[in-house]
C-alpha positions in Angstrom: 87.0 135.7 120.3 90.2 137.5 121.1 92.3 138.0 117.9 95.6 137.4 119.8 94.2 134.0 121.0 93.4 133.1 117.4 96.9 133.9 116.3 98.5 132.0 119.1 96.4 128.9 118.3 97.2 129.0 114.6 100.9 129.4 115.3 100.8 126.2 117.3 99.8 124.3 114.2 101.5 126.1 111.4 105.2 125.6 111.4 106.4 126.7 108.0 107.4 130.3 107.3 106.1 132.2 110.3 105.9 135.7 108.9 104.3 134.6 105.6 101.8 132.4 107.5 100.8 135.3 109.7 100.2 137.5 106.7 98.1 134.9 105.1 96.2 134.4 108.3 95.4 138.1 108.6 94.1 138.2 105.1 92.1 135.0 105.8 90.5 136.5 108.9 89.3 139.4 106.8 87.7 137.0 104.3 86.2 134.8 107.0 84.6 137.5 109.0 83.3 139.2 105.8 81.8 136.0 104.6 80.4 135.1 108.0 78.7 138.4 108.1 77.3 138.1 104.6 76.7 134.4 104.2 74.8 133.2 107.3 71.8 131.2 106.1 68.8 130.7 108.2 67.1 127.3 108.4 63.6 128.6 108.8 62.6 126.5 105.8 63.8 123.3 107.5 66.6 122.9 105.0 70.2 122.3 106.2 72.6 124.4 104.1 76.1 123.1 104.1 79.3 124.8 102.9 82.0 122.8 101.2 85.5 124.1 100.5 87.5 122.6 97.7 90.4 123.6 95.5 89.6 121.5 92.5 91.6 122.2 89.3 91.5 122.6 86.4 88.2 124.6 86.0 86.7 121.9 83.8 87.0 119.4 86.8 85.3 122.0 89.0 82.4 122.1 86.5 82.1 118.3 86.7 82.1 118.4 90.5 79.4 121.2 90.5 77.2 119.1 88.2 77.5 116.2 90.7 76.8 118.5 93.7 73.7 119.8 91.8 72.5 116.2 91.4 72.8 115.6 95.1 70.9 118.8 95.9 68.1 117.8 93.5 67.7 114.4 95.2 68.1 115.7 98.8 65.7 118.7 99.1 66.3 118.8 102.9 70.1 119.2 102.4 71.7 121.8 100.1 75.4 121.8 99.6 77.2 124.9 98.4 80.6 124.2 96.8 83.0 127.0 97.3 86.4 127.1 95.4 89.3 128.1 97.6 92.5 128.5 95.7 95.7 127.1 97.1 97.5 127.5 99.5 94.5 127.4 101.9 95.8 125.8 105.0 96.2 129.0 107.0 92.6 129.9 106.2 91.3 126.5 107.2 93.1 126.6 110.5 91.9 130.2 111.2 88.3 129.3 110.4 88.5 126.5 113.0 89.8 128.6 115.8 87.5 131.4 114.9 84.6 128.9 115.1 83.5 129.5 111.5 84.7 126.4 109.6 83.1 124.9 106.5 80.9 121.8 107.0 82.9 119.8 104.5 86.5 120.1 103.4 88.2 118.6 100.4 91.9 118.6 101.2 95.2 116.6 101.3 95.0 113.6 103.7 98.6 114.1 104.9 97.4 117.0 107.0 95.0 114.7 108.9 97.2 114.8 112.1 97.2 118.6 112.1 93.4 118.8 111.9 92.9 116.0 114.5 95.3 117.7 117.0 93.3 120.9 116.6 90.0 119.1 117.2 88.8 120.4 113.9 87.4 117.2 112.3 84.9 114.5 113.2 86.0 110.8 113.4 84.1 108.8 110.9 84.5 105.1 111.9 81.1 104.8 113.7 79.4 106.0 110.5 81.5 104.2 108.0 81.6 100.8 109.8 77.8 100.6 109.3 78.0 101.1 105.5 78.5 98.2 103.0 80.6 100.6 100.9 83.5 100.5 103.5 84.5 97.1 102.1 84.3 98.5 98.6 86.9 101.2 99.1 90.3 100.2 97.7 92.3 98.6 100.6 95.5 100.6 99.8 93.6 103.8 100.4 92.6 103.0 104.0 96.0 104.1 105.3 95.4 107.7 104.2 92.0 107.6 106.0 93.3 106.6 109.4 95.4 107.9 112.3 95.5 106.9 116.0 92.8 104.2 115.7 90.3 106.5 114.0 89.0 107.0 110.5 89.2 110.8 109.8 88.4 111.1 106.1 87.1 109.4 103.0 88.6 109.5 99.5 86.9 111.3 96.7 89.4 110.2 94.0 92.8 108.7 93.7 95.6 108.6 91.2 99.4 107.9 91.2 102.7 108.8 89.7 104.3 107.4 86.6 106.9 108.6 84.1 105.8 110.3 80.9 108.2 110.0 78.0 108.6 111.2 74.4 108.5 108.1 72.1 110.1 109.9 69.1 113.1 110.9 71.3 113.4 107.2 72.5 113.3 106.1 68.9 116.0 108.6 67.8 118.2 107.4 70.7 117.8 103.7 69.6 115.8 102.8 72.7 113.3 100.1 71.9 112.2 99.0 75.4 111.0 101.0 78.3 113.0 100.8 81.6 111.7 98.4 84.2 114.4 98.8 86.9 116.4 101.7 88.4 119.5 100.7 86.6 117.7 100.5 83.2 116.2 103.9 83.9 119.7 105.3 84.6 121.1 103.9 81.4 118.1 105.2 79.3 118.5 108.6 80.8 122.1 108.7 79.8 121.3 107.7 76.2 118.7 110.4 76.0 121.0 113.1 77.2 122.5 114.9 74.1 125.1 117.6 73.9 125.0 118.5 70.2 127.6 121.3 70.2 130.1 119.9 72.7 129.9 122.7 75.2 129.1 120.3 78.0 125.6 121.8 78.3 123.2 119.3 76.9 120.4 120.6 74.7 118.4 117.5 75.7 118.4 115.8 79.1 117.1 112.3 79.9 114.8 113.2 82.8 113.5 116.2 84.8 113.9 116.1 88.6 111.9 118.6 90.7 114.2 121.0 92.6 112.9 122.5 95.9 111.9 121.5 99.4 108.2 121.8 98.9 105.5 119.1 98.8 105.8 118.4 95.1 109.5 117.5 95.3 108.8 115.2 98.3 105.8 113.4 96.8 107.6 112.9 93.5 110.4 111.2 95.4 108.1 108.9 97.4 107.7 106.3 94.6 111.5 105.7 94.7 111.4 105.6 98.5 108.7 102.9 98.5 110.4 101.1 95.6 113.5 100.8 97.7 111.5 99.3 100.5 112.1 102.5 102.6 109.9 104.5 104.9 110.0 107.9 106.5 107.8 107.1 109.5 108.3 104.2 112.0 106.0 103.8 115.1 104.5 107.2 114.5 107.9 109.0 114.5 110.1 110.3 111.7 112.7 107.8 110.4 114.7 109.3 107.5 117.9 107.3 107.9 116.8 103.8 107.0 118.6 102.1 104.1 115.7 102.4 101.7 115.4 106.1 102.1 119.2 106.6 101.6 119.2 104.4 98.5 116.2 106.3 97.0 117.9 109.7 97.5 121.2 108.3 96.3 119.6 107.2 93.1 118.4 110.7 92.4 121.9 112.0 93.1 123.3 109.4 90.7 121.1 110.8 87.9 122.5 114.3 88.7 126.1 113.0 88.8 125.6 111.3 85.5 124.6 114.6 84.0 121.4 113.1 82.6 118.9 114.9 84.8 117.7 118.5 84.4 116.7 120.2 87.6 113.4 122.2 87.5 113.4 125.8 88.6 113.0 125.9 92.4 109.6 124.8 93.6 108.3 124.4 90.0 108.9 120.7 89.4 105.3 120.2 88.2 105.8 122.5 85.2 105.9 120.7 81.8 107.5 123.2 79.4 110.8 121.4 79.2 109.1 118.1 78.4 106.7 119.7 75.8 109.6 121.5 74.1 111.7 118.4 73.9 114.4 119.6 76.3 113.8 116.6 78.5 112.6 113.2 77.4 111.0 111.9 80.7 109.1 113.5 83.5 107.7 112.1 86.8 104.0 113.1 87.1 100.5 111.7 87.0 97.5 111.5 84.6 96.2 114.9 85.7 99.1 116.5 83.7 98.5 118.8 80.8 100.9 116.6 78.9 98.1 114.0 78.5 96.0 116.7 76.7 98.9 118.1 74.5 99.6 117.5 70.9 103.2 116.4 71.4 104.0 112.7 71.2 103.8 111.1 74.6 103.3 107.9 76.4 103.8 106.7 80.0 105.4 103.8 81.8 105.2 102.6 85.4 107.8 103.8 87.9 110.8 101.4 87.5 111.3 99.0 90.3 114.1 99.3 93.0 113.8 96.2 95.1 110.1 96.1 94.2 107.5 97.9 91.9 105.9 100.9 93.7 104.4 104.3 93.3 102.6 106.8 95.5 98.9 107.6 95.6 97.7 111.1 94.9 94.4 111.1 96.7 91.9 113.9 97.5 89.9 113.3 100.7 86.9 114.7 102.4 86.8 115.7 106.0 83.7 116.5 108.1 84.4 119.5 110.2 83.1 119.7 113.8 80.0 121.8 113.8 76.6 120.6 115.1 75.2 117.0 115.2 72.5 117.9 112.6 75.0 119.5 110.2 77.5 116.7 110.6 74.8 114.1 109.9 73.9 116.0 106.8 77.5 116.1 105.7 77.8 112.4 106.1 74.8 112.0 103.7 76.9 113.8 101.1 79.9 111.6 101.7 77.8 108.5 101.2 76.9 110.0 97.8 80.6 110.6 97.0 81.3 107.0 97.6 78.4 105.8 95.5 79.0 104.0 92.2 77.0 106.8 90.5 79.4 109.5 91.7 82.6 107.6 91.4 82.0 106.4 87.9 80.8 109.7 86.4 83.5 111.7 88.2 86.3 109.3 87.1 85.2 109.1 83.5 84.8 112.9 83.2 88.0 113.9 85.0 90.6 111.1 84.4 90.9 110.4 88.1 90.7 106.8 89.2 87.7 105.4 91.1 88.2 104.8 94.9 85.7 102.0 95.0 86.0 98.5 93.4 82.4 98.5 92.3 82.9 101.6 90.2 86.2 100.4 88.8 84.7 97.1 87.7 81.5 98.7 86.3 80.8 98.2 82.6 80.8 101.9 81.9 84.2 102.4 83.5 85.8 99.4 81.9 84.6 100.5 78.5 86.2 103.9 79.2 89.5 102.7 80.6 90.1 100.2 77.7 90.0 103.1 75.3 92.6 105.1 77.4 96.0 103.3 77.2 97.8 106.0 79.1 95.2 106.1 81.9 95.3 102.3 82.0 98.9 102.3 83.1 98.0 104.3 86.2 95.0 102.1 86.7 97.1 99.0 86.7 99.6 100.6 89.1 97.0 100.9 91.8 97.9 97.6 93.2 101.4 98.8 94.1 100.5 102.4 95.1 101.4 103.3 98.6 99.9 106.2 100.6 101.8 109.2 101.8 102.5 109.0 105.6 99.7 110.2 107.8 101.3 111.6 111.0 100.7 114.5 113.3 103.3 117.1 112.4 103.5 116.0 108.7 104.4 119.6 107.6 107.6 119.5 109.7 108.5 116.1 108.5 107.9 117.1 104.8 109.8 120.3 105.2 112.9 118.6 106.7 112.8 115.9 104.1 112.4 118.4 101.3 115.5 120.3 102.6 117.4 117.0 102.5 116.4 116.3 98.9 117.2 119.8 97.8 120.6 119.8 99.4 121.4 116.5 97.8 120.3 117.5 94.3 122.3 120.7 94.5 125.4 118.7 95.4 125.8 120.3 98.8 125.7 117.0 100.7 125.6 113.3 100.2 122.3 111.6 100.4 123.1 109.9 103.7 124.5 113.0 105.3 121.5 115.1 104.2 119.0 112.6 105.6 121.0 112.3 108.8 121.0 116.1 109.4 117.2 116.2 108.6 116.6 113.4 111.1 118.6 115.3 113.8 116.6 118.5 113.2 113.4 116.5 113.6 114.6 114.7 116.8 115.3 118.1 118.4 111.7 119.4 117.9 109.6 116.3 117.8 109.0 115.7 121.4 108.6 119.5 122.1 105.8 120.0 119.6 
């Protein structure tokens, strides 16, 4: 295949940082062609060998996943799955592998990129397969939104989780706070009480809460619980809609925390880092049960995202896609996905990693119930599942997320009001949306 053709196709679907993307693509091509030359496996033994790309972290979770893959391989001698770790960011490599006609058979990736993969014709629709399985009705209903686009089911979830707010109980106690905040206004007041300027230089040594600065995906997804809690949305009728009152209210609330002086901004694009929390420089941080905070020795607890007009959070789900290859390979890949949705896989994976089961049967199993009842922090996230909303699934999500991230960043830096920043982001999207 002509290399210029590959580059042109990838550019059509990769809209963030052109020069950096092209550099990544060039490097990815080298890796792909090298691996394709070295890793082609013959099926003379009648066994179908599948490749699976994943970016599971931390390494301990990869070990758990490999153990489960090994179990599948042992019980399916005619299908052998090779799990290959691909470090983030891997989207350029995925897109390049597709247009170069050397994709993996199975891909574990973020469901918000479903539209991008579907437009490229990279993934197989799954509804004909899933509709025949009893397990479909066992998948948590609020996860179905992340599986679907344009009337098709494109992926199945491997695990799910959601965002809450971790806090330092000793700092709450020192500030005289005896109840956790349940509303936005209560959160705002608590954040003020937890912000302490000990030497009077107007530079607090301790802030109430950390807010993620940047325009990347972490900032956007951390803000989504407040968007949903305000009854807002960012997609209406499959088009961006950033100027509804819920979206404005949610971004205004973050700006209020900044204006109060009670929120510390993270370093740019590093809102997931936990050093400030662990060192006691902030008392609260928005994150999920995957955080290293949960494994640390510092005092910590978690509470649900306080309600705006309603309680809400956002799911953090990892999904599997079946890439278009050959009918035989696709059918073998579906066998593996059936195993991923099984009670055996879901229960063992969830207990070993701290992720939450995607099926009701696993969540209600005796083994998982015994486990969750001994994990009060994890139980908070488990109980939030009923109010967890999926991230929007839309073709062109990367452009939507980038424009939304720029609006959030501009607002947090005080360069614009929340309403103006969202209006400008909407105008940018309107200019490019119909020309994509």
